[in-house]
C-alpha positions in Angstrom: -54.4 192.1 -59.6 -52.5 192.5 -56.4 -48.8 192.5 -55.6 -45.9 190.2 -56.3 -45.2 188.3 -53.1 -41.7 188.2 -51.7 -42.2 184.5 -51.2 -41.5 184.0 -54.9 -37.8 184.6 -54.2 -37.6 181.4 -52.2 -38.6 179.3 -55.2 -35.0 179.0 -56.4 -35.8 176.2 -58.9 -38.1 178.4 -61.0 -37.2 178.5 -64.7 -40.1 180.5 -66.0 -42.2 183.4 -64.5 -45.0 184.7 -66.6 -47.2 187.3 -64.8 -47.8 189.6 -67.8 -51.1 191.5 -68.2 -52.4 190.9 -64.6 -52.7 194.5 -63.4 -50.1 193.8 -60.7 -49.1 196.8 -58.6 -46.3 197.6 -56.2 -42.6 197.0 -57.0 -40.5 194.0 -58.1 -39.2 192.1 -55.0 -35.6 192.8 -54.2 -34.8 189.1 -53.7 -35.7 188.2 -57.3 -32.0 188.0 -58.0 -31.9 184.8 -56.1 -33.7 182.9 -58.8 -30.5 181.8 -60.4 -32.2 179.2 -62.7 -34.7 181.7 -64.1 -34.6 181.7 -68.0 -37.8 183.6 -68.7 -39.3 186.6 -66.8 -42.4 188.3 -68.3 -43.8 191.1 -66.1 -45.1 193.3 -69.0 -48.4 195.2 -69.1 -48.9 195.6 -65.3 -48.8 198.6 -63.0 -45.4 198.0 -61.4 -43.5 201.0 -60.0 -40.2 201.7 -58.4 -36.7 200.9 -59.5 -35.1 197.8 -60.7 -33.6 195.6 -58.0 -29.8 195.2 -58.0 -30.1 191.4 -58.0 -31.0 191.4 -61.7 -27.4 191.1 -62.6 -27.2 187.7 -61.0 -29.8 186.2 -63.4 -27.2 184.8 -65.8 -29.4 182.1 -67.4 -32.1 184.6 -68.6 -33.2 184.2 -72.2 -36.3 186.4 -72.2 -37.1 189.4 -70.0 -40.1 191.6 -70.7 -40.6 194.6 -68.4 -42.5 197.0 -70.8 -45.9 198.4 -70.1 -45.1 199.4 -66.5 -43.9 202.6 -64.7 -40.4 201.5 -63.7 -37.6 203.9 -63.5 -33.9 203.9 -62.9 -31.3 201.9 -64.7 -31.3 198.2 -65.7 -28.1 196.3 -65.2 -26.1 195.0 -68.2 -27.3 191.5 -68.9 -25.8 189.0 -71.4 -28.9 187.1 -72.4 -28.6 183.7 -74.0 -30.9 184.7 -76.8 -30.2 187.0 -79.8 -33.8 187.6 -80.6 -34.8 191.2 -80.9 -37.8 190.4 -78.6 -35.7 188.9 -75.9 -35.1 192.0 -73.7 -37.9 194.6 -73.7 -38.4 197.6 -71.4 -39.9 201.1 -71.3 -36.7 202.9 -72.4 -38.3 204.8 -75.3 -39.8 208.3 -75.7 -42.2 209.7 -74.9 -42.1 208.4 -71.3 -44.1 208.9 -68.2 -41.0 210.3 -66.6 -38.8 213.2 -67.5 -36.0 210.7 -68.1 -36.9 207.3 -69.5 -35.7 204.0 -68.0 -32.1 203.4 -69.0 -31.4 200.0 -70.4 -28.0 199.5 -72.0 -28.7 195.8 -72.8 -32.3 196.0 -74.1 -32.9 194.7 -77.5 -36.2 196.6 -77.8 -37.4 199.8 -76.3 -41.1 200.9 -75.9 -42.8 204.2 -75.0 -45.9 205.1 -73.2 -47.9 204.8 -76.5 -47.0 201.0 -76.5 -44.9 201.7 -79.6 -41.5 199.9 -79.8 -38.4 199.7 -81.9 -35.1 197.8 -81.9 -32.3 199.5 -79.9 -29.9 198.7 -82.8 -31.6 201.5 -84.7 -30.4 204.0 -82.0 -26.8 203.0 -82.7 -27.1 204.2 -86.3 -25.9 207.8 -86.5 -27.0 209.1 -89.9 -25.2 212.4 -89.3 -21.8 210.7 -89.0 -22.6 208.5 -91.9 -23.4 211.6 -94.0 -20.0 213.0 -93.2 -18.3 209.8 -94.2 -20.4 209.7 -97.4 -19.5 213.2 -98.3 -15.8 212.6 -97.6 -15.9 209.5 -99.9 -17.7 211.6 -102.5 -14.9 214.3 -102.4 -12.3 211.6 -102.9 -14.2 210.2 -105.8 -14.6 213.7 -107.4 -10.9 214.4 -107.1 -10.2 211.1 -108.7 -12.5 212.1 -111.6 -10.6 215.3 -112.1 -7.2 213.6 -112.0 -8.4 211.0 -114.6 -9.8 213.8 -116.7 -6.5 215.6 -116.6 -4.5 212.6 -117.8 -7.1 211.8 -120.4 -6.7 215.2 -122.0 -3.0 215.1 -121.7 -2.9 211.8 -123.6 -5.3 213.3 -126.2 -3.1 216.3 -126.6 -0.1 214.0 -127.2 -2.1 212.3 -129.9 -0.7 208.8 -129.3 -1.9 206.1 -131.7 -3.0 203.9 -128.7 -5.1 206.7 -127.4 -6.9 207.2 -130.7 -7.5 203.5 -131.0 -9.1 203.4 -127.6 -11.3 206.4 -128.6 -12.4 204.7 -131.8 -13.1 201.4 -130.1 -15.3 202.9 -127.4 -16.7 205.6 -129.7 -15.8 208.4 -127.3 -16.9 211.8 -128.4 -16.5 215.2 -126.7 -19.5 217.4 -126.3 -18.1 221.0 -126.4 -19.5 224.2 -124.9 -22.1 222.7 -122.6 -20.9 223.9 -119.1 -23.8 226.4 -118.9 -26.4 223.9 -119.9 -24.9 221.3 -117.5 -25.0 223.4 -114.4 -28.5 224.7 -115.3 -29.3 228.0 -117.1 -32.2 228.6 -114.7 -30.4 227.9 -111.5 -28.4 230.3 -109.2 -25.6 227.7 -109.4 -24.9 229.1 -112.9 -23.6 232.2 -111.1 -20.5 230.2 -110.3 -19.6 230.5 -114.0 -19.8 234.3 -113.9 -17.7 237.0 -112.4 -20.3 238.7 -110.3 -19.4 238.8 -106.6 -23.1 239.2 -105.7 -24.0 236.2 -107.8 -21.4 234.1 -106.1 -22.6 235.2 -102.7 -26.2 234.3 -103.6 -25.2 230.9 -105.0 -23.1 230.1 -101.9 -25.9 231.2 -99.6 -28.4 228.9 -101.4 -25.9 226.0 -101.2 -25.5 226.5 -97.4 -29.3 226.9 -96.9 -30.0 223.7 -98.7 -27.3 221.9 -96.8 -28.7 223.1 -93.4 -32.3 222.1 -94.5 -31.1 218.6 -95.3 -29.1 218.4 -92.1 -32.3 219.0 -90.1 -33.9 216.0 -91.8 -30.9 213.9 -91.2 -30.9 214.8 -87.5 -34.5 213.9 -87.3 -33.8 210.6 -88.9 -31.7 209.4 -85.9 -33.5 207.4 -83.2 -32.8 209.0 -79.8 -34.5 206.9 -77.1 -34.2 209.7 -74.5 -35.8 212.3 -76.8 -39.1 212.5 -78.6 -37.8 213.2 -82.1 -39.3 212.7 -85.6 -38.5 209.0 -85.6 -41.7 206.9 -85.9 -41.7 203.6 -84.0 -42.6 200.7 -86.2 -42.8 197.7 -83.9 -45.7 196.5 -81.7 -45.2 194.0 -78.9 -48.7 192.4 -78.3 -49.9 191.3 -74.9 -50.7 187.8 -76.2 -47.4 187.0 -77.8 -43.7 186.6 -76.8 -42.5 188.1 -80.1 -42.9 191.6 -81.4 -44.0 192.4 -85.0 -43.2 195.1 -87.5 -46.2 197.3 -88.4 -44.7 199.2 -91.3 -46.8 199.0 -94.4 -44.0 200.1 -96.8 -43.9 197.6 -99.6 -41.1 196.9 -102.2 -43.3 198.6 -104.8 -43.2 201.8 -102.7 -39.4 201.8 -102.7 -39.4 201.1 -106.5 -41.6 204.2 -107.0 -39.3 206.1 -104.6 -36.3 205.2 -106.7 -38.0 206.2 -109.9 -39.0 209.6 -108.6 -35.4 210.3 -107.3 -33.9 209.1 -110.6 -36.3 211.3 -112.7 -35.6 214.4 -110.6 -32.0 214.0 -109.5 -30.1 211.7 -111.8 -29.7 214.5 -114.4 -28.1 216.8 -111.8 -25.7 214.0 -110.6 -24.5 213.3 -114.2 -24.3 217.0 -115.0 -22.1 217.6 -111.9 -19.8 214.8 -113.0 -19.7 216.2 -116.5 -18.7 219.6 -115.2 -15.9 218.1 -113.1 -14.7 216.1 -116.1 -14.6 219.2 -118.3 -12.8 221.3 -115.7 -9.4 220.2 -116.8 -10.1 221.4 -120.3 -9.1 225.0 -119.3 -5.9 223.9 -117.4 -5.0 225.8 -114.2 -7.1 228.9 -114.8 -10.0 230.8 -113.3 -12.4 229.2 -115.8 -11.2 225.8 -114.6 -11.9 226.7 -111.0 -15.3 228.0 -111.8 -16.3 224.9 -113.6 -14.9 222.6 -110.9 -16.6 224.5 -108.1 -19.9 224.6 -109.9 -19.8 220.9 -110.7 -18.7 220.1 -107.1 -21.6 222.1 -105.6 -24.2 220.6 -108.0 -23.0 217.0 -107.3 -22.6 217.6 -103.6 -26.1 219.0 -102.9 -27.8 216.4 -105.2 -26.0 213.5 -103.5 -27.0 215.0 -100.1 -30.6 215.1 -101.3 -30.5 211.5 -102.3 -28.9 210.4 -99.0 -31.4 212.5 -97.0 -34.4 211.1 -98.9 -33.3 207.6 -98.2 -32.5 207.9 -94.4 -35.5 210.1 -93.6 -37.9 207.8 -95.3 -36.4 204.8 -93.5 -37.0 206.7 -90.2 -40.4 208.2 -90.8 -42.3 206.5 -93.6 -44.5 203.7 -92.5 -46.7 203.4 -95.6 -46.2 203.8 -99.4 -48.2 207.1 -99.3 -45.9 208.6 -96.6 -42.9 207.4 -98.6 -43.9 209.3 -101.7 -45.1 212.3 -99.6 -41.8 212.8 -97.8 -39.9 212.3 -101.0 -41.8 215.1 -102.7 -41.2 217.5 -99.7 -37.4 216.9 -99.8 -37.4 217.5 -103.6 -38.9 220.9 -103.0 -35.8 221.7 -100.9 -33.6 220.6 -103.8 -35.3 223.1 -106.1 -34.6 226.2 -104.0 -31.8 227.3 -106.4 -34.2 227.3 -109.3 -37.0 229.0 -107.4 -34.6 231.8 -106.3 -33.5 232.2 -110.0 -37.1 232.7 -111.0 -37.6 235.3 -108.2 -34.5 237.2 -109.4 -35.8 237.2 -112.9 -38.9 239.1 -111.7 -37.1 241.4 -109.3 -34.1 242.4 -111.4 -34.1 241.0 -114.9 -31.5 243.4 -116.2 -28.9 242.3 -113.7 -29.7 238.7 -114.4 -29.4 239.4 -118.1 -26.0 240.9 -117.7 -24.7 237.7 -115.9 -26.3 235.5 -118.5 -24.6 237.5 -121.3 -21.2 237.3 -119.5 -21.5 233.5 -119.1 -22.5 233.0 -122.7 -19.6 235.0 -123.8 -17.0 233.2 -121.7 -18.3 229.6 -121.9 -20.5 229.4 -124.9 -18.1 230.9 -127.5 -16.3 228.0 -129.3 -12.6 228.3 -130.2 -10.6 226.7 -132.9 -8.1 225.4 -130.3 -10.8 223.3 -128.7 -12.1 222.3 -132.1 -8.7 220.8 -132.9 -8.7 219.1 -129.5 -12.1 217.7 -130.0 -11.1 216.3 -133.4 -8.4 214.2 -131.8 -6.4 213.8 -135.0 -3.9 216.6 -134.7 -0.8 216.1 -136.8 2.3 218.2 -136.0 4.4 219.2 -139.0 7.9 220.4 -138.7 8.0 224.1 -139.6 11.6 224.0 -140.7 11.7 224.7 -144.5 14.9 222.6 -145.0 12.7 219.5 -144.5 10.6 218.6 -147.5 7.2 217.1 -146.6 5.8 214.9 -149.3 2.0 215.0 -149.9 0.4 212.5 -147.7 -3.2 211.4 -148.0 -3.4 211.2 -144.2 -2.5 214.9 -143.9 -5.1 215.8 -146.6 -7.7 213.8 -144.6 -6.8 215.7 -141.5 -7.1 219.1 -143.3 -10.5 218.1 -144.6 -11.5 217.1 -141.1 -10.5 220.5 -139.8 -12.5 222.3 -142.5 -15.5 220.1 -141.6 -15.0 221.0 -137.9 -14.9 224.7 -138.7 -18.2 224.3 -140.5 -19.6 222.6 -137.5 -18.4 225.3 -135.2 -19.9 228.0 -137.5 -23.2 226.0 -137.5 -23.2 225.8 -133.7 -22.6 229.6 -133.5 -25.6 230.2 -135.9 -27.8 227.9 -133.9 -26.9 229.7 -130.7 -27.6 233.1 -132.2 -31.0 231.9 -133.5 -31.7 230.5 -130.1 -31.0 233.8 -128.4 -33.2 235.6 -130.9 -36.0 233.1 -130.3 -35.6 233.7 -126.6 -35.9 237.4 -127.0 -39.0 237.0 -129.2 -40.5 234.7 -126.7 -39.9 237.2 -123.9 -41.6 239.9 -126.0 -44.6 237.6 -126.6 -44.8 236.8 -122.9 -44.9 240.6 -122.1 -47.6 241.1 -124.7 -49.6 238.2 -123.3 -49.2 239.6 -119.8 -50.4 243.1 -121.0 -53.4 241.5 -122.7 -54.2 239.6 -119.5 -54.1 242.8 -117.5 -56.4 244.5 -120.0 -58.9 241.6 -120.0 -58.9 241.7 -116.2 -59.5 245.4 -116.1 -62.4 245.2 -118.7 -64.0 242.4 -116.7 -63.8 244.4 -113.5 -65.4 247.4 -115.3 -68.2 245.2 -116.6 -68.7 243.7 -113.1 -68.9 247.2 -111.7 -71.4 248.4 -114.3 -73.5 245.3 -113.7 -73.5 246.0 -110.0 -74.7 249.5 -110.6 -77.5 248.3 -112.9 -78.6 245.8 -110.3 -78.8 248.6 -107.7 -80.9 250.7 -110.0 -83.3 247.8 -110.7 -83.6 247.2 -107.0 -84.4 250.9 -106.3 -87.1 250.9 -109.1 -88.6 247.8 -107.6 -88.8 249.5 -104.2 -90.5 252.6 -105.8 -93.1 250.4 -107.7 -93.9 248.6 -104.5 -94.4 251.8 -102.7 -96.8 253.1 -105.4 -98.7 249.9 -105.3 -99.1 250.1 -101.5 -100.4 253.7 -101.9 -102.9 252.7 -104.5 -104.1 249.7 -102.4 -104.6 252.1 -99.5 -106.7 254.6 -101.5 -108.8 251.8 -102.9 -109.5 250.5 -99.4 -110.7 254.0 -98.3 -113.1 254.3 -101.2 -114.7 251.0 -100.4 -115.3 252.1 -96.8 -117.1 255.3 -97.9 -119.3 253.4 -100.3 -120.4 251.0 -97.5 -121.3 253.9 -95.2 -123.3 255.7 -97.9 -125.3 252.5 -98.6 -126.1 252.2 -94.9 -127.5 255.7 -94.8 
């Protein structure tokens, strides 16, 4: 205990000063900057107050300087230490602080707060919000590239070049027609992008904006701001008995593996579906349907990729155990499901309006056409319609015709399957209504039985009270008779 004497400033040959954890009070001597040969200065875990002397900037040979665990304020000068260790320059520049504005330390490698929690200052230089903007911009460029490649792919297919068909046969490339509605999600408000309802579009865009804002709050909380007490959880501890700090995070590689599995199970389908929609947008050329498919695929891919990015950066900032890692991931996945939950709510509030939109989308995007069937076949042969040219029978042409007939049968089969599926959905809806009605009847019968039982219990209680009263009267009369018999015997 005590104070740091000013006489220490006269010891200009000092190379190491270690006064940590001594309950020293007062301020740091102003002449400490005269110790030009000082390489290590540890004044941590004391009760030092005041500001930092200006002479600190003269200590050019410093390799270690520890000032945390005190009540210093002001600004530390910029120092170029001869040590690149994260534990070389530590001060109380973190939040929460004992003061309204924490100690400013531009050169610190580690910042601590009043809870003796620390973290590397390089984390504060990572701006996840800016990185999110760059990531989304790169994503937009990638999606535009996908659309351009899809356009040229379909153009080559339409030309029917021999090289193109050879490539298709080599890679076994097959088109899956009429799946835009399934890809975007039949039970998601994002499916409204495939319809013509203005209200549906407004709802879908509002959900997209809401999810984006929710994820932005998590991204903002993932950024370490040393001057503000944000969501960031400090993960480093600098012990009193050691020169080096240690990481206290208990997140193991197994936890990150489970994290990746959970994200893949919940979000990989949406990412691939978004890409699938963007790939199929060029199928309709420059039309309204093409714009609807493109915008729907872009929205689905954008919000899913943002969910993945947010889950990663927020868990890096907040999670300090495997349990917290899984817990935070599940919470963020709830935000990603807002579109489906709103769809379920609309199905309860206004099922007729929702049914009209569903019927419209089924009519526009789920009705196969012969043109696309020919396109999907990929073996289209153009024949000159001019009658002056005689076309000899060719086995290749007959094969193509048989392929077209087979394709028509497949299309008819798909239509039959879709009709049967719609009928099954209607039957299921009726069954659900019947089950709901039966549940309500059972609940009402149970409530009536409970009410009758309560009434009977009340009657039984009242009968018990009457019988007890009668018994008390009989006991009273019997006691009076015994008294009279005793008096008569005495007489």
